[in-house]
N, C-alpha and C positions, 0 to 999 in steps of 0.2 A: 504494500500500500504506500502511496505517496503521502507525505505530510500535507496537512491543510495549510495553504498559503493564504494569509489574510494580511492586507496592509493595515497597520494600526500604530498607535502611539501608546506606550506603556509608561506610567509613572510609578517608579519604585520608591518606597518610603522605608527608612530605618528609623523607627520612633525613638525619641529621646526627650529628656526633660531639660537638658542643657544644650545639646546639639541634636537637631533632627536632620538626618541625611536625606537627600532626594537625588534620584537619577532618572533621566528620561531617555527612553529608547524608541527610535522610530523603526518600524519594520516595513520594508518595501521589498516586494517580490521575495519574501521569506528571509531577507537578510537584515540583521539588526545593525543600526548605526546609533552611536551616542549623540544625542542632541544637547543635553545639559547634565551637569551634576554639581552639587554644592551642598551647603548646610544652611539651616535656619538656626542662627545663633541666639539662644535664649538666656545666656549667662548673665546679661546685664539686668535682667528682671529678678528682683528679690522675691516678689510675691508670685506664688504658683499660679494664681488665677490670671494675673497679668501675662504670664508666660503663655497660658492657654489662649488668651485673647489674641496675642500677637501671632501665635501659631496658626490660629484660624485665618487671620488676615493673610498671612504668607502662603498658606496652602491654597486658599482661594485664588491668590495671585498666580500661583503655579498652574492651577486648573485653567484659569483664563488665558494665560500665556501660551501653554503648550497643548491645550485641548486634548487631554489623553482620552483614549477609548476605554482604558482599563487601569485600575489601581492594584498594584501588588504591594503588600505590606508585610513586614516581618512581625511575627507573633512574639509577644514578650516571653522571655524564658523565665522559669520560676526560680526565684532566688530566695534567700533567707529573710531579707528585709521587706516586710509587708508594706510599709509606707512607700518605699521606692517602687514596688510593684504597682501600688494603687496610682501613684503619680504617672508612671509610665503608661499604664492602661488608660488614664485620662487623656494623655497626649495622643496615644494611638486612636482613641475614640474621637477626638477632635478631627484628626485627619480623615478618618472614616466617615464622619458625619458630613464633612465638606464634600467628599466624593459622592455620598448618597444624595446630597442636595442637588447635585448636577447629574443624577441618574447614571453614575459611572459604576460599573460592576467592580466589586472588590474581591480579591483572593488573598488569603493569609497563608504565609509559609513559615514553618518552624526554622530556627537558625541552623539546625543540623541538616535539614533538607537543602537549604540554600548553599551551605558549604559543600555538601556532596555534589550538587549540580554544577558548581563552579570548579572545584578542585578534585573531587572524588574522595575527599577526606572530611568527614563530619567534624573533626576536631581541628581543622585548619585555622591558622591565625588570621587576623584581619590583614596583615601584610601579605600573606600567601594568597588570600582571596583577591586583593588588589593587583598583585603581580600577575595572577592568572587571567584576570579580566583584561589587563593591558595586552596580553598575548592573544586572547580569544577575539577581542574586539579591535585589535590592531591599533591601540592607542599608544602613541609615542611618548606623550607627556600628559600627566594628569594635572589639571589646573587647580587642584585643591590639596592642601596639606592634611585635610581631615579624612580619616578612614571611614567616618560615618557616611560620607558621600559615596565612596566606593562600595560600602556595604549596601546602600540603597540601590546602586546600579546592579549589584549582584542579585538583589531581590527581583528587579525588573528582568534581568537576564534569565533567572530561574523560571520566572513566569513565562517568558518567551519560549523557553525549552518545553515547559509543561503544556502550554497551549498550542504548540505547533505539532505535537504528536497526534497521530490519528487515534481516535477512540475505537478500540477493538471490541470492547464489551461494555455493557451498561454497568454502572456502579450502583450498588445497593448498600444501604447502611445497615440493614439487618434482614433476617428472614421475613419479618413482618412487612418490611418495605418491599421486598421481592413479591410477596403474595399480593399486597395491595396494588402493585403495578402490573401483575400478571395473573389475574384471576382465572383466565382460561387455561393456564398451565397447572393449576392446582385442583386436585380431585378432593371432594369433601367427603 
């Protein structure tokens, strides 16, 4: 089977409460090209709610500037600090809400899956991910010193890989889901 070729723009987001990375990939004739990457710097805001407000404005600006067809976002990993997790989840939620307000479909990826998609190693470092992206996407120079930006680009590239694969079978979340979608195949 040939892969599904769809021209589109993917916005990748690496959520953060101090730096939120973003990467934009344009897919033309099945080939990805880097359009933009950078960070939304939230370090100057002492108040968490001010950070969220600024984050919303900046994500809205990205959506209006690049008109992405899809948003790919890194799922927060579970750490020991509950307060940090809550703040990170809020930042992720703001980015997701902005995309939803523009009817942009969202796909979430675990950090392990992203690293595997880029390097083949689920425990790869941020530096290894950035280096591999430079090779894959033929980027001679990265215009950002922040690895949060390359992490976001990795999310977008992971989504490109996942969405360009042909679907061979239907995915079901459980037997109950299978039965509800295939009543003619189940004998009572």
